[in-house]
BASESE-993638 format. One record per residue: x, y, z of N, C-alpha, C, CB in turn. Coordinates in steps of 0.1 Angstrom, whole numbers, padded with zeros to 4 digits. Glycine has a CB too. Layout:
BEGIN
ATOM    n.px    n.py    n.pz   ca.px   ca.py   ca.pz    c.px    c.py    c.pz   cb.px   cb.py   cb.pz
ATOM       X       Y       Z       X       Y       Z       X       Y       Z       X       Y       Z
...
This chain:
BEGIN
ATOM    n.px    n.py    n.pz   ca.px   ca.py   ca.pz    c.px    c.py    c.pz   cb.px   cb.py   cb.pz
ATOM   -1574    0866   -0448   -1576    0856   -0438   -1572    0842   -0447   -1593    0856   -0430
ATOM   -1574    0842   -0459   -1572    0831   -0467   -1557    0829   -0471   -1579    0833   -0479
ATOM   -1552    0843   -0471   -1537    0843   -0474   -1529    0837   -0460   -1532    0860   -0478
ATOM   -1535    0842   -0450   -1528    0836   -0436   -1529    0820   -0437   -1538    0840   -0421
ATOM   -1542    0816   -0440   -1544    0802   -0440   -1535    0794   -0448   -1555    0799   -0444
ATOM   -1534    0801   -0460   -1526    0794   -0469   -1511    0794   -0464   -1528    0800   -0483
ATOM   -1507    0804   -0459   -1493    0806   -0454   -1491    0795   -0442   -1490    0821   -0448
ATOM   -1501    0794   -0434   -1499    0784   -0423   -1498    0770   -0429   -1512    0783   -0415
ATOM   -1507    0767   -0440   -1504    0755   -0446   -1492    0752   -0453   -1513    0753   -0453
ATOM   -1487    0762   -0459   -1473    0761   -0465   -1464    0758   -0456   -1468    0773   -0471
ATOM   -1464    0766   -0445   -1454    0762   -0434   -1455    0749   -0428   -1456    0771   -0424
ATOM   -1467    0744   -0426   -1469    0733   -0422   -1463    0720   -0430   -1483    0733   -0421
ATOM   -1465    0722   -0443   -1459    0713   -0452   -1444    0714   -0454   -1465    0714   -0464
ATOM   -1440    0726   -0452   -1425    0726   -0451   -1419    0720   -0438   -1421    0741   -0452
ATOM   -1426    0721   -0429   -1422    0713   -0416   -1423    0698   -0416   -1432    0718   -0405
ATOM   -1433    0693   -0422   -1435    0679   -0423   -1421    0676   -0432   -1450    0674   -0430
ATOM   -1420    0679   -0446   -1409    0675   -0454   -1395    0677   -0447   -1409    0683   -0467
ATOM   -1394    0687   -0438   -1381    0689   -0431   -1378    0677   -0423   -1380    0701   -0423
ATOM   -1391    0674   -0414   -1390    0663   -0405   -1387    0649   -0413   -1405    0662   -0399
ATOM   -1392    0647   -0424   -1391    0636   -0432   -1376    0634   -0436   -1401    0638   -0444
ATOM   -1372    0645   -0440   -1356    0646   -0446   -1347    0642   -0435   -1351    0660   -0451
ATOM   -1349    0649   -0423   -1340    0645   -0413   -1341    0631   -0406   -1342    0655   -0403
ATOM   -1353    0624   -0408   -1354    0611   -0404   -1347    0602   -0415   -1367    0608   -0401
ATOM   -1347    0607   -0426   -1340    0598   -0439   -1325    0599   -0437   -1345    0605   -0456
ATOM   -1321    0611   -0433   -1306    0613   -0428   -1301    0606   -0418   -1304    0627   -0424
ATOM   -1308    0605   -0406   -1304    0598   -0394   -1304    0584   -0398   -1313    0601   -0382
ATOM   -1314    0579   -0405   -1314    0564   -0408   -1300    0559   -0416   -1328    0559   -0417
ATOM   -1298    0567   -0427   -1285    0565   -0434   -1275    0566   -0427   -1283    0575   -0443
ATOM   -1272    0574   -0416   -1261    0575   -0409   -1259    0562   -0400   -1261    0587   -0402
ATOM   -1270    0558   -0394   -1271    0545   -0386   -1264    0534   -0394   -1288    0541   -0383
ATOM   -1270    0532   -0407   -1266    0521   -0414   -1252    0522   -0418   -1275    0519   -0426
ATOM   -1245    0534   -0420   -1232    0535   -0423   -1224    0532   -0410   -1228    0548   -0430
ATOM   -1229    0536   -0400   -1221    0533   -0388   -1221    0517   -0385   -1227    0540   -0376
ATOM   -1233    0511   -0386   -1233    0496   -0386   -1224    0488   -0394   -1244    0492   -0389
ATOM   -1222    0495   -0407   -1215    0488   -0417   -1199    0489   -0412   -1217    0496   -0433
ATOM   -1196    0503   -0408   -1183    0506   -0403   -1180    0496   -0392   -1181    0521   -0399
ATOM   -1187    0493   -0385   -1184    0488   -0372   -1183    0473   -0376   -1197    0491   -0359
ATOM   -1192    0467   -0386   -1190    0452   -0391   -1174    0451   -0397   -1202    0447   -0405
ATOM   -1170    0462   -0405   -1157    0463   -0410   -1146    0463   -0400   -1155    0476   -0418
ATOM   -1147    0469   -0389   -1138    0470   -0380   -1136    0457   -0374   -1141    0480   -0370
ATOM   -1147    0451   -0371   -1148    0436   -0365   -1140    0427   -0372   -1162    0431   -0365
ATOM   -1143    0429   -0389   -1135    0419   -0397   -1121    0422   -0397   -1140    0419   -0411
ATOM   -1118    0436   -0397   -1104    0440   -0394   -1096    0435   -0384   -1103    0451   -0393
ATOM   -1104    0436   -0373   -1097    0430   -0360   -1095    0415   -0361   -1105    0433   -0346
ATOM   -1106    0409   -0366   -1104    0393   -0367   -1092    0389   -0376   -1118    0385   -0373
ATOM   -1091    0397   -0386   -1081    0394   -0395   -1068    0397   -0389   -1084    0402   -0408
ATOM   -1069    0408   -0383   -1055    0411   -0375   -1049    0401   -0364   -1056    0425   -0367
ATOM   -1062    0395   -0356   -1058    0385   -0348   -1053    0371   -0354   -1068    0383   -0339
ATOM   -1060    0369   -0366   -1055    0357   -0373   -1043    0357   -0378   -1062    0354   -0383
ATOM   -1037    0371   -0383   -1024    0373   -0387   -1014    0370   -0376   -1023    0386   -0391
ATOM   -1018    0376   -0365   -1008    0374   -0352   -1008    0360   -0349   -1013    0382   -0337
ATOM   -1016    0353   -0346   -1018    0340   -0345   -1007    0332   -0353   -1032    0336   -0348
ATOM   -1008    0334   -0368   -1000    0329   -0375   -0984    0331   -0372   -1003    0333   -0387
ATOM   -0982    0342   -0371   -0968    0345   -0367   -0964    0340   -0355   -0966    0359   -0366
ATOM   -0973    0337   -0345   -0969    0331   -0333   -0965    0317   -0335   -0978    0332   -0323
ATOM   -0974    0310   -0343   -0971    0296   -0346   -0957    0295   -0355   -0983    0289   -0355
ATOM   -0956    0304   -0362   -0942    0301   -0370   -0931    0305   -0362   -0941    0309   -0383
ATOM   -0933    0314   -0351   -0923    0318   -0344   -0919    0305   -0336   -0927    0329   -0336
ATOM   -0928    0299   -0331   -0928    0286   -0320   -0922    0277   -0330   -0945    0280   -0313
ATOM   -0926    0273   -0343   -0920    0263   -0351   -0906    0265   -0352   -0926    0263   -0364
ATOM   -0901    0279   -0355   -0887    0282   -0355   -0879    0279   -0343   -0886    0295   -0358
ATOM   -0886    0282   -0332   -0879    0281   -0318   -0879    0268   -0315   -0884    0289   -0306
ATOM   -0884    0256   -0321   -0883    0242   -0317   -0871    0237   -0322   -0893    0234   -0323
ATOM   -0863    0243   -0333   -0850    0236   -0338   -0840    0238   -0328   -0845    0241   -0352
ATOM   -0836    0227   -0324   -0824    0228   -0316   -0826    0233   -0303   -0813    0236   -0322
ATOM   -0839    0236   -0297   -0841    0242   -0283   -0835    0234   -0272   -0856    0244   -0280
ATOM   -0833    0222   -0274   -0830    0216   -0261   -0814    0218   -0258   -0834    0201   -0261
ATOM   -0807    0224   -0268   -0793    0229   -0265   -0783    0215   -0266   -0794    0236   -0247
ATOM   -0790    0206   -0270   -0778    0192   -0271   -0775    0188   -0286   -0785    0178   -0264
ATOM   -0781    0197   -0295   -0776    0194   -0308   -0769    0205   -0315   -0787    0191   -0316
ATOM   -0767    0203   -0327   -0760    0214   -0333   -0768    0224   -0344   -0749    0208   -0339
ATOM   -0783    0223   -0341   -0793    0228   -0347   -0799    0221   -0358   -0789    0240   -0351
ATOM   -0791    0210   -0362   -0797    0204   -0374   -0800    0189   -0368   -0787    0204   -0388
ATOM   -0802    0186   -0356   -0806    0174   -0351   -0793    0164   -0348   -0815    0169   -0361
ATOM   -0782    0169   -0350   -0768    0160   -0348   -0764    0162   -0334   -0754    0164   -0359
ATOM   -0763    0153   -0325   -0758    0155   -0313   -0741    0161   -0312   -0760    0141   -0308
ATOM   -0741    0168   -0301   -0727    0174   -0301   -0717    0168   -0291   -0727    0189   -0300
ATOM   -0708    0164   -0294   -0698    0153   -0285   -0690    0165   -0278   -0686    0140   -0296
ATOM   -0685    0161   -0267   -0679    0170   -0256   -0665    0165   -0254   -0687    0169   -0242
ATOM   -0656    0172   -0248   -0644    0167   -0245   -0646    0163   -0231   -0632    0176   -0247
ATOM   -0638    0151   -0229   -0638    0144   -0217   -0634    0153   -0204   -0630    0133   -0218
ATOM   -0642    0152   -0194   -0636    0160   -0181   -0635    0149   -0171   -0646    0172   -0174
ATOM   -0629    0152   -0160   -0626    0141   -0148   -0639    0134   -0146   -0620    0149   -0132
ATOM   -0649    0140   -0143   -0662    0134   -0138   -0670    0127   -0149   -0671    0144   -0132
ATOM   -0665    0129   -0161   -0671    0121   -0172   -0667    0105   -0172   -0666    0127   -0185
ATOM   -0656    0102   -0166   -0649    0091   -0167   -0646    0082   -0154   -0637    0094   -0174
ATOM   -0645    0070   -0155   -0642    0060   -0146   -0628    0055   -0146   -0650    0050   -0147
ATOM   -0619    0057   -0137   -0607    0053   -0138   -0604    0039   -0128   -0599    0065   -0134
ATOM   -0595    0032   -0133   -0590    0020   -0125   -0573    0022   -0126   -0597    0004   -0132
ATOM   -0566    0016   -0115   -0551    0016   -0115   -0545    0004   -0112   -0546    0025   -0106
ATOM   -0536   -0002   -0119   -0531   -0015   -0116   -0516   -0013   -0117   -0535   -0026   -0126
ATOM   -0508   -0023   -0108   -0493   -0020   -0107   -0488   -0030   -0115   -0487   -0020   -0092
ATOM   -0479   -0025   -0124   -0471   -0033   -0136   -0458   -0034   -0130   -0471   -0026   -0151
ATOM   -0450   -0045   -0136   -0434   -0045   -0132   -0426   -0042   -0142   -0429   -0058   -0126
ATOM   -0432   -0039   -0155   -0422   -0036   -0166   -0416   -0022   -0164   -0429   -0036   -0180
ATOM   -0405   -0021   -0170   -0397   -0008   -0172   -0394   -0003   -0156   -0406    0004   -0182
ATOM   -0390   -0011   -0148   -0389   -0008   -0135   -0401   -0008   -0126   -0382    0004   -0134
ATOM   -0411   -0009   -0131   -0423   -0007   -0122   -0431    0006   -0127   -0419   -0005   -0107
ATOM   -0444    0004   -0128   -0451    0016   -0131   -0466    0014   -0128   -0449    0020   -0146
ATOM   -0475    0024   -0128   -0490    0023   -0127   -0495    0024   -0140   -0498    0034   -0119
ATOM   -0504    0014   -0142   -0513    0015   -0155   -0526    0021   -0151   -0516    0000   -0162
ATOM   -0531    0032   -0157   -0542    0037   -0156   -0552    0036   -0167   -0540    0049   -0152
ATOM   -0565    0031   -0165   -0575    0028   -0173   -0587    0039   -0172   -0579    0015   -0171
ATOM   -0589    0044   -0183   -0599    0055   -0185   -0612    0052   -0192   -0593    0067   -0191
ATOM   -0624    0050   -0189   -0635    0046   -0194   -0647    0055   -0191   -0637    0032   -0189
ATOM   -0657    0059   -0204   -0666    0069   -0202   -0678    0062   -0192   -0671    0075   -0217
ATOM   -0683    0071   -0186   -0693    0070   -0177   -0706    0063   -0186   -0697    0085   -0170
ATOM   -0716    0058   -0178   -0729    0055   -0188   -0734    0067   -0193   -0741    0048   -0181
ATOM   -0738    0066   -0206   -0747    0075   -0213   -0737    0088   -0218   -0761    0081   -0202
ATOM   -0723    0085   -0215   -0716    0097   -0216   -0706    0092   -0232   -0705    0101   -0200
ATOM   -0707    0102   -0240   -0697    0101   -0252   -0690    0114   -0252   -0704    0098   -0266
ATOM   -0675    0111   -0251   -0667    0121   -0250   -0651    0119   -0257   -0667    0125   -0237
ATOM   -0645    0130   -0259   -0632    0129   -0267   -0621    0131   -0257   -0632    0140   -0279
ATOM   -0612    0122   -0254   -0602    0124   -0245   -0589    0130   -0252   -0600    0112   -0238
ATOM   -0585    0143   -0248   -0574    0148   -0255   -0562    0139   -0255   -0570    0162   -0248
ATOM   -0553    0139   -0264   -0542    0130   -0266   -0530    0133   -0258   -0539    0129   -0280
ATOM   -0529    0142   -0248   -0519    0146   -0238   -0519    0134   -0227   -0521    0161   -0231
ATOM   -0510    0138   -0217   -0509    0129   -0205   -0519    0133   -0197   -0495    0129   -0197
ATOM   -0521    0123   -0185   -0533    0126   -0176   -0527    0136   -0164   -0540    0111   -0170
ATOM   -0535    0141   -0157   -0531    0146   -0145   -0527    0138   -0135   -0538    0152   -0140
ATOM   -0516    0137   -0130   -0512    0126   -0119   -0504    0131   -0109   -0505    0115   -0124
ATOM   -0506    0128   -0097   -0498    0132   -0085   -0498    0122   -0074   -0503    0145   -0079
ATOM   -0487    0123   -0066   -0488    0114   -0055   -0492    0121   -0043   -0476    0107   -0053
ATOM   -0491    0133   -0043   -0495    0143   -0030   -0497    0156   -0036   -0482    0144   -0018
ATOM   -0496    0166   -0026   -0500    0180   -0028   -0486    0186   -0033   -0507    0188   -0013
ATOM   -0474    0181   -0030   -0462    0189   -0033   -0460    0190   -0049   -0448    0182   -0025
ATOM   -0454    0200   -0052   -0451    0202   -0068   -0443    0191   -0072   -0443    0215   -0071
ATOM   -0433    0186   -0064   -0424    0176   -0069   -0430    0161   -0070   -0411    0176   -0060
ATOM   -0443    0160   -0066   -0449    0148   -0067   -0458    0146   -0077   -0455    0145   -0056
ATOM   -0460    0157   -0087   -0467    0157   -0098   -0460    0154   -0111   -0472    0168   -0100
ATOM   -0466    0144   -0118   -0460    0136   -0129   -0460    0147   -0142   -0469    0120   -0132
ATOM   -0448    0147   -0147   -0446    0156   -0160   -0447    0145   -0172   -0429    0165   -0161
ATOM   -0449    0150   -0185   -0450    0142   -0196   -0438    0134   -0200   -0455    0150   -0207
ATOM   -0439    0121   -0202   -0428    0112   -0207   -0425    0114   -0220   -0430    0098   -0207
ATOM   -0432    0122   -0228   -0427    0124   -0241   -0434    0138   -0246   -0432    0111   -0251
ATOM   -0428    0144   -0256   -0430    0158   -0259   -0443    0157   -0269   -0417    0166   -0265
ATOM   -0445    0148   -0277   -0455    0149   -0288   -0469    0146   -0281   -0452    0138   -0299
ATOM   -0480    0152   -0286   -0493    0150   -0283   -0499    0141   -0292   -0500    0163   -0284
ATOM   -0505    0129   -0288   -0512    0120   -0295   -0527    0126   -0301   -0513    0107   -0286
ATOM   -0533    0116   -0310   -0545    0117   -0313   -0556    0118   -0302   -0548    0108   -0322
ATOM   -0566    0126   -0303   -0578    0125   -0295   -0583    0110   -0294   -0589    0135   -0300
ATOM   -0589    0106   -0284   -0596    0091   -0283   -0611    0093   -0280   -0588    0082   -0271
ATOM   -0619    0088   -0287   -0634    0088   -0285   -0637    0078   -0275   -0641    0086   -0297
ATOM   -0643    0082   -0264   -0646    0071   -0253   -0662    0071   -0252   -0639    0075   -0236
ATOM   -0667    0061   -0253   -0682    0056   -0252   -0683    0042   -0251   -0690    0059   -0265
ATOM   -0692    0037   -0241   -0695    0023   -0240   -0683    0017   -0234   -0698    0017   -0254
ATOM   -0678    0005   -0242   -0668   -0003   -0237   -0654    0003   -0239   -0669   -0016   -0242
ATOM   -0653    0012   -0249   -0639    0018   -0251   -0632    0024   -0241   -0640    0028   -0261
ATOM   -0619    0021   -0242   -0611    0024   -0230   -0598    0032   -0235   -0607    0011   -0221
ATOM   -0591    0039   -0226   -0579    0046   -0230   -0569    0043   -0219   -0582    0061   -0232
ATOM   -0555    0040   -0221   -0547    0039   -0212   -0535    0048   -0210   -0544    0029   -0213
ATOM   -0528    0050   -0199   -0518    0058   -0196   -0509    0052   -0186   -0523    0070   -0192
ATOM   -0496    0052   -0188   -0488    0047   -0176   -0480    0057   -0171   -0479    0035   -0181
ATOM   -0479    0055   -0156   -0472    0064   -0147   -0460    0059   -0140   -0481    0068   -0136
ATOM   -0449    0065   -0141   -0436    0058   -0136   -0434    0070   -0123   -0422    0056   -0149
ATOM   -0434    0063   -0112   -0432    0073   -0099   -0417    0079   -0099   -0435    0064   -0082
ATOM   -0408    0071   -0105   -0392    0074   -0102   -0386    0073   -0115   -0385    0064   -0091
ATOM   -0379    0082   -0121   -0372    0082   -0132   -0356    0083   -0130   -0377    0093   -0140
ATOM   -0352    0085   -0118   -0337    0087   -0114   -0333    0073   -0110   -0334    0099   -0102
ATOM   -0320    0074   -0110   -0313    0060   -0109   -0308    0059   -0093   -0298    0058   -0120
ATOM   -0307    0069   -0085   -0303    0069   -0073   -0315    0066   -0063   -0296    0082   -0070
ATOM   -0311    0069   -0050   -0320    0065   -0038   -0328    0075   -0033   -0312    0059   -0027
ATOM   -0327    0088   -0039   -0333    0100   -0035   -0349    0099   -0038   -0326    0112   -0043
ATOM   -0357    0105   -0031   -0372    0106   -0034   -0379    0107   -0021   -0377    0094   -0040
ATOM   -0392    0109   -0022   -0402    0109   -0010   -0412    0097   -0013   -0412    0124   -0010
ATOM   -0414    0092   -0002   -0424    0079   -0002   -0439    0086   -0001   -0421    0068    0014
ATOM   -0447    0083   -0008   -0462    0085   -0008   -0470    0071   -0009   -0466    0096   -0021
ATOM   -0482    0073   -0005   -0491    0062   -0003   -0502    0062   -0011   -0495    0062    0010
ATOM   -0504    0072   -0019   -0516    0073   -0028   -0512    0079   -0043   -0528    0082   -0021
ATOM   -0524    0078   -0052   -0519    0083   -0066   -0533    0090   -0069   -0513    0071   -0078
ATOM   -0531    0103   -0073   -0542    0110   -0076   -0545    0114   -0091   -0542    0121   -0068
ATOM   -0555    0108   -0098   -0557    0109   -0111   -0567    0119   -0114   -0561    0098   -0117
ATOM   -0565    0129   -0126   -0574    0137   -0129   -0572    0140   -0146   -0572    0149   -0120
ATOM   -0581    0147   -0152   -0578    0150   -0167   -0571    0161   -0166   -0591    0152   -0176
ATOM   -0560    0163   -0173   -0552    0174   -0171   -0559    0187   -0177   -0540    0171   -0178
ATOM   -0557    0197   -0170   -0566    0210   -0171   -0581    0208   -0164   -0568    0213   -0188
ATOM   -0585    0198   -0158   -0597    0197   -0150   -0593    0189   -0137   -0609    0190   -0158
ATOM   -0588    0197   -0130   -0582    0189   -0116   -0591    0193   -0105   -0567    0194   -0110
ATOM   -0603    0198   -0107   -0612    0202   -0097   -0617    0191   -0091   -0622    0210   -0101
ATOM   -0619    0178   -0097   -0624    0168   -0090   -0616    0156   -0092   -0638    0167   -0092
ATOM   -0603    0154   -0088   -0595    0142   -0089   -0599    0132   -0081   -0583    0143   -0086
ATOM   -0595    0120   -0086   -0598    0107   -0079   -0584    0102   -0074   -0605    0096   -0088
ATOM   -0586    0097   -0060   -0576    0093   -0053   -0576    0080   -0052   -0575    0098   -0041
ATOM   -0564    0072   -0052   -0563    0057   -0053   -0551    0052   -0041   -0558    0052   -0071
ATOM   -0556    0048   -0031   -0547    0043   -0020   -0536    0031   -0024   -0556    0037   -0009
ATOM   -0524    0034   -0023   -0514    0023   -0029   -0513    0012   -0017   -0498    0029   -0033
ATOM   -0509   -0001   -0024   -0510   -0012   -0015   -0497   -0010   -0004   -0510   -0026   -0023
ATOM   -0486   -0002   -0009   -0475    0000   -0001   -0469    0014   -0004   -0465   -0011   -0002
ATOM   -0461    0021    0004   -0455    0034    0001   -0446    0032   -0013   -0446    0039    0014
ATOM   -0446    0042   -0021   -0438    0040   -0032   -0428    0052   -0032   -0446    0038   -0046
ATOM   -0417    0051   -0036   -0406    0061   -0036   -0409    0071   -0050   -0389    0053   -0037
ATOM   -0410    0084   -0046   -0413    0093   -0060   -0403    0102   -0060   -0427    0101   -0061
ATOM   -0397    0103   -0074   -0387    0113   -0077   -0388    0113   -0092   -0372    0110   -0073
ATOM   -0392    0128   -0095   -0393    0132   -0110   -0402    0121   -0117   -0377    0134   -0117
ATOM   -0416    0120   -0112   -0425    0111   -0120   -0429    0115   -0132   -0436    0108   -0114
ATOM   -0431    0107   -0143   -0437    0111   -0155   -0449    0103   -0159   -0427    0111   -0166
ATOM   -0455    0107   -0169   -0468    0100   -0173   -0468    0101   -0189   -0483    0107   -0166
ATOM   -0472    0088   -0194   -0473    0088   -0210   -0486    0095   -0214   -0473    0074   -0217
ATOM   -0486    0097   -0225   -0499    0102   -0233   -0510    0091   -0232   -0496    0105   -0249
ATOM   -0525    0096   -0232   -0534    0086   -0233   -0533    0076   -0246   -0547    0093   -0233
ATOM   -0536    0066   -0247   -0534    0057   -0260   -0546    0047   -0258   -0518    0048   -0261
ATOM   -0549    0041   -0269   -0558    0029   -0270   -0551    0015   -0269   -0566    0029   -0284
ATOM   -0537    0016   -0268   -0530    0004   -0267   -0524    0003   -0255   -0520    0003   -0276
ATOM   -0524   -0005   -0245   -0518   -0005   -0233   -0502   -0009   -0234   -0525   -0013   -0224
ATOM   -0498   -0015   -0247   -0486   -0016   -0247   -0478   -0003   -0251   -0484   -0027   -0256
ATOM   -0487    0006   -0254   -0479    0021   -0256   -0480    0029   -0244   -0485    0032   -0269
ATOM   -0485    0024   -0233   -0486    0030   -0220   -0475    0026   -0212   -0500    0027   -0214
ATOM   -0464    0020   -0214   -0454    0015   -0207   -0441    0026   -0208   -0450    0000   -0213
ATOM   -0441    0035   -0196   -0430    0044   -0199   -0416    0038   -0202   -0428    0053   -0187
ATOM   -0408    0045   -0210   -0395    0042   -0216   -0395    0026   -0219   -0383    0046   -0207
ATOM   -0406    0022   -0224   -0404    0008   -0231   -0399    0009   -0244   -0417    0000   -0232
ATOM   -0398    0019   -0251   -0390    0019   -0264   -0377    0025   -0264   -0397    0026   -0273
């Protein structure tokens, strides 16, 4: 009987010890899980912070020249003059047998470079009414902005006979950009035969056809 009682006591003691050991093990596991969770949160926070820094850097890089109006270094890019960038005026001159003096000026807030060739000029839709170049050489480009102006002279007739067709308008554009030409009604019909135009120049004296 004592032996049995002793055995039961021993079994009870072993059970209590096992339970205590199990409790200690579970507590240690819970502590480890909590620590790992805190580490994950820290890692996630660090990851978010790293991502935020990259986004700010990317945005800063994207700010450079993003408006498309510069060369990436804050310098404005100047354009080639198109027909709609300019305001034209036409006056009738009597030198060299009579010609039309065309003046071109950049519109407000426009800065552009006018190619040193002759203007697109015509008196009608017929090919024969379109002015050709008065010279073969191409001059320097002209920067137009503010009050700066350029001049070109247009002679409607370069032949010495009475041949030709009469027209009542002069159509002006930038050569190569004839999509939006400007039409000027003439005070009286003009006889047109093999018309020519001088190159754009900053000196009106150089815009007289056959003056030299």
